[in-house]
MMTF fields as JSON, N, C-alpha, C and O atoms, coordinates in Angstrom:
{
  "mmtfVersion": "1.0.0",
  "mmtfProducer": "UNKNOWN",
  "numBonds": 423,
  "numAtoms": 424,
  "numGroups": 106,
  "numChains": 1,
  "numModels": 1,
  "chainsPerModel": [1],
  "groupsPerChain": [106],
  "chainIdList": ["A"],
  "bondAtomList": [4, 2, 8, 6, 12, 10, 16, 14, 20, 18, 24, 22, 28, 26, 32, 30, 36, 34, 40, 38, 44, 42, 48, 46, 52, 50, 56, 54, 60, 58, 64, 62, 68, 66, 72, 70, 76, 74, 80, 78, 84, 82, 88, 86, 92, 90, 96, 94, 100, 98, 104, 102, 108, 106, 112, 110, 116, 114, 120, 118, 124, 122, 128, 126, 132, 130, 136, 134, 140, 138, 144, 142, 148, 146, 152, 150, 156, 154, 160, 158, 164, 162, 168, 166, 172, 170, 176, 174, 180, 178, 184, 182, 188, 186, 192, 190, 196, 194, 200, 198, 204, 202, 208, 206, 212, 210, 216, 214, 220, 218, 224, 222, 228, 226, 232, 230, 236, 234, 240, 238, 244, 242, 248, 246, 252, 250, 256, 254, 260, 258, 264, 262, 268, 266, 272, 270, 276, 274, 280, 278, 284, 282, 288, 286, 292, 290, 296, 294, 300, 298, 304, 302, 308, 306, 312, 310, 316, 314, 320, 318, 324, 322, 328, 326, 332, 330, 336, 334, 340, 338, 344, 342, 348, 346, 352, 350, 356, 354, 360, 358, 364, 362, 368, 366, 372, 370, 376, 374, 380, 378, 384, 382, 388, 386, 392, 390, 396, 394, 400, 398, 404, 402, 408, 406, 412, 410, 416, 414, 420, 418],
  "bondOrderList": [1, 1, 1, 1, 1, 1, 1, 1, 1, 1, 1, 1, 1, 1, 1, 1, 1, 1, 1, 1, 1, 1, 1, 1, 1, 1, 1, 1, 1, 1, 1, 1, 1, 1, 1, 1, 1, 1, 1, 1, 1, 1, 1, 1, 1, 1, 1, 1, 1, 1, 1, 1, 1, 1, 1, 1, 1, 1, 1, 1, 1, 1, 1, 1, 1, 1, 1, 1, 1, 1, 1, 1, 1, 1, 1, 1, 1, 1, 1, 1, 1, 1, 1, 1, 1, 1, 1, 1, 1, 1, 1, 1, 1, 1, 1, 1, 1, 1, 1, 1, 1, 1, 1, 1, 1],
  "groupList": [{"groupName": "MET", "atomNameList": ["N", "CA", "C", "O"], "elementList": ["N", "C", "C", "O"], "formalChargeList": [0, 0, 0, 0], "bondAtomList": [1, 0, 2, 1, 3, 2], "bondOrderList": [1, 1, 2], "singleLetterCode": "M", "chemCompType": "L-PEPTIDE LINKING"}, {"groupName": "LYS", "atomNameList": ["N", "CA", "C", "O"], "elementList": ["N", "C", "C", "O"], "formalChargeList": [0, 0, 0, 0], "bondAtomList": [1, 0, 2, 1, 3, 2], "bondOrderList": [1, 1, 2], "singleLetterCode": "K", "chemCompType": "L-PEPTIDE LINKING"}, {"groupName": "ILE", "atomNameList": ["N", "CA", "C", "O"], "elementList": ["N", "C", "C", "O"], "formalChargeList": [0, 0, 0, 0], "bondAtomList": [1, 0, 2, 1, 3, 2], "bondOrderList": [1, 1, 2], "singleLetterCode": "I", "chemCompType": "L-PEPTIDE LINKING"}, {"groupName": "ASP", "atomNameList": ["N", "CA", "C", "O"], "elementList": ["N", "C", "C", "O"], "formalChargeList": [0, 0, 0, 0], "bondAtomList": [1, 0, 2, 1, 3, 2], "bondOrderList": [1, 1, 2], "singleLetterCode": "D", "chemCompType": "L-PEPTIDE LINKING"}, {"groupName": "ASN", "atomNameList": ["N", "CA", "C", "O"], "elementList": ["N", "C", "C", "O"], "formalChargeList": [0, 0, 0, 0], "bondAtomList": [1, 0, 2, 1, 3, 2], "bondOrderList": [1, 1, 2], "singleLetterCode": "N", "chemCompType": "L-PEPTIDE LINKING"}, {"groupName": "GLU", "atomNameList": ["N", "CA", "C", "O"], "elementList": ["N", "C", "C", "O"], "formalChargeList": [0, 0, 0, 0], "bondAtomList": [1, 0, 2, 1, 3, 2], "bondOrderList": [1, 1, 2], "singleLetterCode": "E", "chemCompType": "L-PEPTIDE LINKING"}, {"groupName": "PHE", "atomNameList": ["N", "CA", "C", "O"], "elementList": ["N", "C", "C", "O"], "formalChargeList": [0, 0, 0, 0], "bondAtomList": [1, 0, 2, 1, 3, 2], "bondOrderList": [1, 1, 2], "singleLetterCode": "F", "chemCompType": "L-PEPTIDE LINKING"}, {"groupName": "VAL", "atomNameList": ["N", "CA", "C", "O"], "elementList": ["N", "C", "C", "O"], "formalChargeList": [0, 0, 0, 0], "bondAtomList": [1, 0, 2, 1, 3, 2], "bondOrderList": [1, 1, 2], "singleLetterCode": "V", "chemCompType": "L-PEPTIDE LINKING"}, {"groupName": "THR", "atomNameList": ["N", "CA", "C", "O"], "elementList": ["N", "C", "C", "O"], "formalChargeList": [0, 0, 0, 0], "bondAtomList": [1, 0, 2, 1, 3, 2], "bondOrderList": [1, 1, 2], "singleLetterCode": "T", "chemCompType": "L-PEPTIDE LINKING"}, {"groupName": "GLN", "atomNameList": ["N", "CA", "C", "O"], "elementList": ["N", "C", "C", "O"], "formalChargeList": [0, 0, 0, 0], "bondAtomList": [1, 0, 2, 1, 3, 2], "bondOrderList": [1, 1, 2], "singleLetterCode": "Q", "chemCompType": "L-PEPTIDE LINKING"}, {"groupName": "GLY", "atomNameList": ["N", "CA", "C", "O"], "elementList": ["N", "C", "C", "O"], "formalChargeList": [0, 0, 0, 0], "bondAtomList": [1, 0, 2, 1, 3, 2], "bondOrderList": [1, 1, 2], "singleLetterCode": "G", "chemCompType": "PEPTIDE LINKING"}, {"groupName": "TRP", "atomNameList": ["N", "CA", "C", "O"], "elementList": ["N", "C", "C", "O"], "formalChargeList": [0, 0, 0, 0], "bondAtomList": [1, 0, 2, 1, 3, 2], "bondOrderList": [1, 1, 2], "singleLetterCode": "W", "chemCompType": "L-PEPTIDE LINKING"}, {"groupName": "LEU", "atomNameList": ["N", "CA", "C", "O"], "elementList": ["N", "C", "C", "O"], "formalChargeList": [0, 0, 0, 0], "bondAtomList": [1, 0, 2, 1, 3, 2], "bondOrderList": [1, 1, 2], "singleLetterCode": "L", "chemCompType": "L-PEPTIDE LINKING"}, {"groupName": "HIS", "atomNameList": ["N", "CA", "C", "O"], "elementList": ["N", "C", "C", "O"], "formalChargeList": [0, 0, 0, 0], "bondAtomList": [1, 0, 2, 1, 3, 2], "bondOrderList": [1, 1, 2], "singleLetterCode": "H", "chemCompType": "L-PEPTIDE LINKING"}, {"groupName": "SER", "atomNameList": ["N", "CA", "C", "O"], "elementList": ["N", "C", "C", "O"], "formalChargeList": [0, 0, 0, 0], "bondAtomList": [1, 0, 2, 1, 3, 2], "bondOrderList": [1, 1, 2], "singleLetterCode": "S", "chemCompType": "L-PEPTIDE LINKING"}, {"groupName": "CYS", "atomNameList": ["N", "CA", "C", "O"], "elementList": ["N", "C", "C", "O"], "formalChargeList": [0, 0, 0, 0], "bondAtomList": [1, 0, 2, 1, 3, 2], "bondOrderList": [1, 1, 2], "singleLetterCode": "C", "chemCompType": "L-PEPTIDE LINKING"}, {"groupName": "PRO", "atomNameList": ["N", "CA", "C", "O"], "elementList": ["N", "C", "C", "O"], "formalChargeList": [0, 0, 0, 0], "bondAtomList": [1, 0, 2, 1, 3, 2], "bondOrderList": [1, 1, 2], "singleLetterCode": "P", "chemCompType": "L-PEPTIDE LINKING"}, {"groupName": "ALA", "atomNameList": ["N", "CA", "C", "O"], "elementList": ["N", "C", "C", "O"], "formalChargeList": [0, 0, 0, 0], "bondAtomList": [1, 0, 2, 1, 3, 2], "bondOrderList": [1, 1, 2], "singleLetterCode": "A", "chemCompType": "L-PEPTIDE LINKING"}, {"groupName": "TYR", "atomNameList": ["N", "CA", "C", "O"], "elementList": ["N", "C", "C", "O"], "formalChargeList": [0, 0, 0, 0], "bondAtomList": [1, 0, 2, 1, 3, 2], "bondOrderList": [1, 1, 2], "singleLetterCode": "Y", "chemCompType": "L-PEPTIDE LINKING"}, {"groupName": "ARG", "atomNameList": ["N", "CA", "C", "O"], "elementList": ["N", "C", "C", "O"], "formalChargeList": [0, 0, 0, 0], "bondAtomList": [1, 0, 2, 1, 3, 2], "bondOrderList": [1, 1, 2], "singleLetterCode": "R", "chemCompType": "L-PEPTIDE LINKING"}],
  "groupTypeList": [0, 1, 2, 1, 3, 2, 1, 4, 0, 5, 3, 6, 5, 5, 7, 8, 9, 10, 4, 1, 1, 11, 0, 12, 12, 1, 13, 14, 12, 8, 15, 16, 2, 14, 10, 14, 17, 4, 9, 17, 18, 5, 14, 6, 14, 5, 9, 14, 5, 0, 16, 12, 18, 19, 12, 18, 7, 9, 3, 14, 19, 5, 12, 14, 4, 18, 2, 17, 1, 1, 18, 1, 7, 9, 13, 5, 14, 16, 9, 7, 2, 1, 6, 5, 4, 3, 1, 16, 14, 11, 13, 8, 14, 13, 6, 3, 2, 8, 7, 3, 4, 12, 2, 19, 13, 2],
  "groupIdList": [1, 2, 3, 4, 5, 6, 7, 8, 9, 10, 11, 12, 13, 14, 15, 16, 17, 18, 19, 20, 21, 22, 23, 24, 25, 26, 27, 28, 29, 30, 31, 32, 33, 34, 35, 36, 37, 38, 39, 40, 41, 42, 43, 44, 45, 46, 47, 48, 49, 50, 51, 52, 53, 54, 55, 56, 57, 58, 59, 60, 61, 62, 63, 64, 65, 66, 67, 68, 69, 70, 71, 72, 73, 74, 75, 76, 77, 78, 79, 80, 81, 82, 83, 84, 85, 86, 87, 88, 89, 90, 91, 92, 93, 94, 95, 96, 97, 98, 99, 100, 101, 102, 103, 104, 105, 106],
  "secStructList": [7, 7, 3, 3, 3, 7, 7, 1, 2, 2, 2, 2, 2, 2, 2, 2, 2, 2, 7, 1, 3, 3, 3, 3, 3, 3, 3, 7, 6, 6, 7, 2, 2, 2, 2, 2, 2, 2, 2, 2, 2, 2, 2, 2, 2, 6, 6, 7, 7, 1, 7, 3, 3, 3, 3, 3, 6, 6, 6, 7, 2, 2, 2, 2, 2, 2, 2, 2, 2, 2, 2, 6, 7, 7, 7, 7, 1, 1, 3, 3, 3, 3, 3, 3, 6, 6, 3, 3, 3, 3, 3, 3, 3, 4, 4, 4, 7, 7, 2, 2, 2, 2, 2, 2, 6, 7],
  "xCoordList": [17.653, 17.831, 18.217, 17.72, 19.079, 19.543, 18.423, 17.63, 18.379, 17.405, 17.96, 19.112, 17.137, 17.535, 16.779, 15.59, 17.477, 16.859, 16.21, 16.787, 15.004, 14.278, 14.464, 14.14, 14.986, 15.302, 14.416, 14.315, 13.773, 12.99, 11.898, 11.797, 11.102, 9.972, 10.448, 9.801, 11.553, 12.08, 12.413, 12.085, 13.061, 13.35, 12.054, 11.952, 11.067, 9.803, 9.092, 8.597, 9.041, 8.383, 9.093, 8.449, 10.411, 11.179, 10.83, 10.683, 10.701, 10.351, 8.947, 8.739, 7.985, 6.6, 6.446, 5.611, 7.239, 7.137, 7.917, 7.624, 8.915, 9.79, 9.472, 10.101, 8.513, 8.227, 6.732, 5.925, 6.374, 4.971, 4.653, 3.542, 5.641, 5.428, 6.686, 7.792, 6.497, 7.639, 7.171, 5.974, 8.117, 7.791, 8.594, 9.708, 7.972, 8.59, 8.529, 7.482, 9.657, 9.701, 9.838, 10.791, 8.898, 9.031, 9.716, 9.158, 10.927, 11.793, 12.141, 12.528, 11.997, 12.386, 13.742, 13.949, 14.652, 15.992, 16.033, 17.039, 14.964, 14.971, 14.094, 14.07, 13.39, 12.441, 13.033, 13.409, 13.122, 13.662, 12.815, 13.358, 11.506, 10.646, 10.99, 11.034, 11.232, 11.603, 12.961, 13.18, 13.861, 15.153, 14.987, 15.651, 14.11, 13.829, 13.164, 13.485, 12.241, 11.567, 12.571, 12.49, 13.506, 14.525, 15.405, 15.764, 15.749, 16.535, 15.764, 16.339, 14.472, 13.648, 13.587, 13.677, 13.436, 13.366, 14.687, 14.69, 15.807, 17.109, 17.287, 17.813, 16.856, 16.92, 16.035, 16.426, 14.845, 13.922, 14.556, 14.366, 15.301, 15.909, 16.878, 17.077, 17.476, 18.41, 17.689, 18.319, 16.383, 15.596, 14.656, 14.049, 14.53, 13.509, 14.108, 15.19, 13.396, 13.75, 12.921, 13.147, 11.961, 11.117, 11.947, 12.749, 11.776, 12.461, 12.015, 10.82, 12.987, 12.723, 13.324, 14.443, 12.55, 12.964, 12.724, 11.902, 13.475, 13.362, 13.356, 14.088, 12.518, 12.41, 12.646, 11.971, 13.594, 13.85, 12.913, 13.047, 11.969, 10.918, 11.463, 10.908, 12.528, 13.075, 13.649, 13.589, 14.2, 14.825, 13.844, 14.11, 12.719, 11.78, 10.342, 9.468, 10.098, 8.768, 7.705, 6.629, 7.998, 7.005, 6.643, 5.469, 7.63, 7.371, 6.564, 5.646, 6.9, 6.15, 4.68, 3.788, 4.436, 3.059, 2.354, 1.167, 3.085, 2.527, 2.058, 0.971, 2.886, 2.54, 1.277, 0.382, 1.214, 0.034, -1.227, -2.267, -1.125, -2.297, -2.687, -3.858, -1.715, -2.003, -2.604, -3.549, -2.06, -2.487, -3.478, -3.89, -3.855, -4.851, -4.457, -5.278, -3.174, -2.649, -2.112, -1.097, -2.793, -2.409, -0.935, -0.453, -0.222, 1.204, 1.441, 0.811, 2.352, 2.854, 4.35, 4.846, 5.046, 6.476, 6.886, 6.714, 7.424, 7.742, 6.496, 5.491, 6.608, 5.493, 6.046, 6.971, 5.48, 5.802, 4.546, 3.457, 4.719, 3.626, 4.079, 5.156, 3.249, 3.504, 2.664, 1.462, 3.302, 2.622, 2.56, 3.521, 1.413, 1.247, 0.514, -0.573, 1.127, 0.548, 0.183, -0.909, 1.11, 0.997, -0.157, -0.697, -0.528, -1.556, -1.088, -0.474, -1.373, -1.015, -1.901, -3.128, -1.27, -2.03, -1.99, -2.76, -1.086, -0.959, -0.08, 0.828, -0.355, 0.54, 0.44, -0.561, 1.499, 1.556, 2.509, 3.228, 2.506, 3.37, 3.83, 3.373, 4.728, 5.259, 5.677, 6.471, 5.152, 5.608, 5.18, 5.642, 4.313, 3.902, 4.889, 4.711, 5.928, 6.957, 7.987, 8.937, 7.763, 8.66, 9.027, 8.331, 10.116, 10.525, 9.412, 9.071, 8.849, 7.787, 6.584, 6.03, 6.183, 5.03, 5.34, 4.48, 6.541, 6.924, 6.947, 6.476, 7.486, 7.531, 6.119, 5.874, 5.205, 3.81, 3.159, 2.211, 3.652, 2.999, 3.813, 3.606, 4.731, 5.491, 4.528, 4.911],
  "yCoordList": [12.437, 11.167, 10.127, 10.163, 9.229, 8.2, 7.21, 6.837, 6.796, 5.79, 4.412, 4.103, 3.599, 2.226, 1.275, 1.459, 0.26, -0.719, -1.847, -2.374, -2.204, -3.345, -4.502, -4.389, -5.615, -6.732, -7.952, -8.798, -8.05, -9.256, -8.949, -7.836, -9.949, -9.799, -9.406, -8.606, -9.957, -9.63, -8.134, -7.483, -7.599, -6.159, -5.356, -4.385, -5.766, -5.034, -5.042, -4.007, -6.189, -6.277, -5.389, -4.756, -5.348, -4.499, -3.021, -2.266, -2.625, -1.241, -0.912, 0.139, -1.792, -1.505, -1.439, -0.689, -2.211, -2.206, -1.063, -0.654, -0.549, 0.453, 1.893, 2.808, 2.115, 3.474, 3.756, 2.906, 4.956, 5.368, 6.015, 5.877, 6.73, 7.442, 7.276, 7.595, 6.766, 6.513, 6.383, 6.263, 6.407, 6.262, 5.12, 4.804, 4.52, 3.423, 3.735, 4.12, 3.565, 3.653, 2.248, 1.54, 1.841, 0.608, 1.006, 1.748, 0.505, 0.96, -0.192, -1.275, 0.063, -0.902, -0.5, 0.652, -1.448, -1.179, -1.055, -0.605, -1.442, -1.459, -0.388, -0.265, 0.373, 1.36, 2.77, 3.205, 3.489, 4.849, 5.809, 6.715, 5.622, 6.467, 6.228, 7.164, 4.972, 4.631, 5.237, 5.642, 5.294, 5.933, 7.396, 7.884, 8.093, 9.502, 9.635, 10.544, 8.733, 8.753, 8.5, 9.126, 7.594, 7.296, 8.524, 8.807, 9.244, 10.476, 11.507, 12.166, 11.646, 12.579, 12.147, 12.981, 10.851, 10.307, 10.565, 10.93, 10.374, 10.628, 12.109, 12.448, 12.99, 14.431, 14.791, 15.58, 14.209, 14.416, 13.96, 14.596, 12.867, 12.319, 13.306, 13.272, 14.177, 15.167, 16.259, 16.981, 16.383, 17.432, 16.89, 17.667, 15.584, 14.98, 14.324, 13.739, 14.432, 13.716, 12.44, 11.644, 12.255, 11.066, 9.84, 9.929, 8.704, 7.485, 7.092, 7.028, 6.832, 6.508, 5.158, 4.831, 4.382, 3.035, 2.824, 3.497, 1.858, 1.544, 0.026, -0.693, -0.431, -1.854, -2.001, -1.355, -2.842, -3.119, -4.242, -5.381, -3.917, -4.884, -6.141, -7.222, -6.031, -7.231, -8.207, -9.423, -7.668, -8.508, -8.98, -9.959, -8.296, -8.59, -8.594, -7.971, -9.28, -9.309, -9.822, -9.234, -10.915, -11.474, -10.467, -10.317, -9.783, -8.79, -7.622, -7.128, -7.187, -6.104, -6.484, -5.681, -7.702, -8.18, -8.317, -8.013, -8.772, -8.897, -7.53, -7.411, -6.509, -5.158, -4.675, -4.107, -4.901, -4.488, -5.163, -4.523, -6.448, -7.207, -6.83, -6.569, -6.802, -6.528, -5.138, -4.969, -4.154, -2.774, -2.268, -1.108, -3.151, -2.823, -1.574, -0.698, -1.529, -0.478, -1.176, -1.869, -0.99, -1.67, -1.428, -0.297, -2.504, -2.397, -1.571, -1.788, -0.63, 0.11, 0.287, 0.199, 0.532, 0.764, 1.76, 1.523, 2.863, 3.249, 3.683, 4.111, 3.553, 3.91, 4.322, 3.695, 5.374, 5.772, 5.602, 6.025, 4.972, 4.803, 5.414, 5.098, 6.288, 6.842, 6.056, 5.876, 5.591, 4.826, 5.649, 6.321, 5.581, 6.163, 5.147, 4.689, 4.795, 3.802, 2.516, 1.975, 2.039, 0.779, 0.759, -0.3, 1.942, 2.021, 3.007, 4.022, 2.717, 3.696, 4.936, 4.834, 6.096, 7.343, 8.131, 9.073, 7.736, 8.415, 7.556, 6.87, 7.599, 6.936, 7.622, 8.258, 7.475, 8.049, 7.219, 6.362, 7.482, 6.68, 7.474, 8.585, 6.868, 7.334, 8.807, 9.205, 9.613, 10.995, 11.899, 13.037, 11.424, 12.223, 12.113, 12.766, 11.294, 11.197, 12.291, 12.107, 13.433, 14.584, 15.053, 14.751, 15.785, 16.308, 17.166, 17.013, 18.058, 18.94, 18.148, 18.466, 17.14, 16.333, 15.561, 15.453, 15.029, 14.305, 15.256, 14.905, 16.443, 17.431, 17.793, 17.929, 17.947, 18.286, 17.208, 17.493, 15.993, 14.894, 14.366, 13.243, 15.184, 14.779, 14.661, 14.33],
  "zCoordList": [14.283, 14.95, 13.898, 12.772, 14.258, 13.339, 13.011, 13.875, 11.751, 11.315, 11.651, 11.346, 12.275, 12.594, 11.681, 11.419, 11.202, 10.309, 11.098, 12.05, 10.684, 11.247, 10.277, 9.095, 10.782, 9.89, 10.088, 9.2, 11.251, 11.528, 12.554, 13.072, 12.824, 13.749, 15.148, 15.825, 15.569, 16.895, 16.991, 17.983, 15.962, 15.927, 15.987, 16.736, 15.196, 15.132, 16.484, 16.93, 17.129, 18.443, 19.463, 20.299, 19.39, 20.298, 20.085, 21.046, 18.834, 18.509, 19.004, 19.61, 18.757, 19.147, 20.661, 21.167, 21.381, 22.84, 23.479, 24.603, 22.755, 23.352, 22.998, 23.529, 22.114, 21.661, 21.672, 21.297, 22.106, 22.042, 20.704, 20.19, 20.131, 18.873, 18.019, 18.454, 16.783, 15.908, 14.463, 14.202, 13.523, 12.104, 11.489, 11.906, 10.478, 9.734, 8.246, 7.726, 7.564, 6.11, 5.554, 5.879, 4.72, 3.943, 2.641, 1.833, 2.449, 1.359, 0.423, 0.862, -0.872, -1.901, -2.468, -2.851, -2.519, -3.031, -4.549, -5.099, -5.233, -6.698, -7.334, -8.559, -6.545, -7.073, -6.978, -5.889, -8.101, -8.042, -7.203, -6.572, -7.188, -6.347, -4.88, -4.082, -4.536, -3.171, -2.808, -1.667, -3.775, -3.533, -3.159, -2.244, -3.855, -3.538, -2.175, -1.409, -1.874, -0.573, 0.55, 1.606, 0.329, 1.325, 1.571, 2.714, 0.519, 0.68, 1.507, 2.374, 1.24, 2.019, 3.481, 4.382, 3.714, 5.077, 5.809, 6.985, 5.108, 5.72, 6.047, 7.107, 5.151, 5.434, 6.622, 7.482, 6.663, 7.78, 9.094, 10.131, 9.053, 10.27, 10.918, 12.133, 10.121, 10.652, 11.441, 12.214, 11.252, 11.903, 12.974, 13.71, 13.069, 13.923, 15.161, 15.111, 16.254, 17.479, 17.627, 18.539, 16.722, 16.766, 16.367, 15.438, 17.041, 16.612, 15.199, 14.909, 14.334, 12.936, 12.589, 12.985, 11.835, 11.458, 9.972, 9.349, 9.416, 7.993, 7.841, 8.521, 6.939, 6.618, 5.113, 4.311, 4.735, 3.319, 2.883, 3.331, 2.012, 1.684, 1.011, 1.207, 0.227, -0.412, 0.616, 0.431, 1.688, 2.71, 3.777, 4.474, 3.907, 4.996, 4.492, 5.097, 3.405, 2.777, 3.747, 3.852, 4.459, 5.391, 6.475, 6.815, 7.012, 8.054, 7.493, 8.148, 6.298, 5.656, 5.484, 5.758, 5.033, 4.874, 6.226, 6.344, 7.236, 8.584, 9.103, 9.668, 8.906, 9.357, 8.643, 9.269, 7.337, 6.558, 7.082, 7.238, 7.348, 7.803, 9.235, 9.513, 10.134, 11.543, 11.738, 12.509, 11.043, 11.263, 10.219, 10.251, 9.294, 8.262, 7.455, 7.181, 7.091, 6.228, 4.986, 5.044, 3.874, 2.637, 2.339, 2.413, 2.001, 1.702, 0.447, -0.588, 0.559, -0.588, -0.375, 0.748, -1.448, -1.34, -2.417, -3.613, -1.966, -0.594, 0.179, -0.391, 1.489, 2.365, 3.721, 4.239, 4.292, 5.658, 6.494, 6.106, 7.653, 8.612, 9.935, 10.441, 10.484, 11.816, 12.808, 12.614, 13.868, 14.91, 16.189, 16.563, 16.849, 18.175, 19.027, 18.675, 20.165, 21.072, 20.336, 20.509, 19.516, 18.771, 17.768, 17.451, 17.272, 16.229, 15.173, 15.501, 13.901, 12.874, 12.996, 13.019, 13.074, 13.172, 11.861, 11.67, 10.961, 9.67, 8.769, 9.24, 7.484, 6.529, 5.181, 4.851, 4.419, 3.079, 2.237, 2.751, 0.939, 0.075, -1.144, -1.414, -1.841, -3.12, -3.091, -2.239, -4.01, -4.157, -3.007, -2.923, -2.123, -0.965, 0.191, 1.219, 0.033, 1.068, 0.791, 0.03, 1.437, 1.317, 2.719, 3.689, 2.814, 4.115, 4.71, 5.883, 3.914, 4.422, 4.925, 5.977, 4.195, 4.595, 5.877, 6.752, 5.999, 7.216, 8.414, 9.496, 8.225, 9.316, 9.777, 10.976, 8.847, 9.203, 10.072, 10.804, 9.998, 10.713, 11.894, 12.353, 12.373, 13.565, 14.668, 15.79]
}
């Protein structure tokens, strides 16, 4: 499934209201670890039917912080959060963002 980028609060609210189960990648454009995580997320997207979203932390810092505060998931970058029924059901970060790990948590 294609990854869609979340750019603002309006996009985020639309995603939370329109999906029961989905994943979000918080991606840093300047971090090499995040670059590797993004590649894994993109590879995972080719195998997944789950709706997948990406947030660029440099462009959407306030939204990234809002998500961390609202859902009580400490901000990390890179970070993947799986949501089910508008609640985080799983999250991971850094070197644990691999295709195999993402597949295990579909």
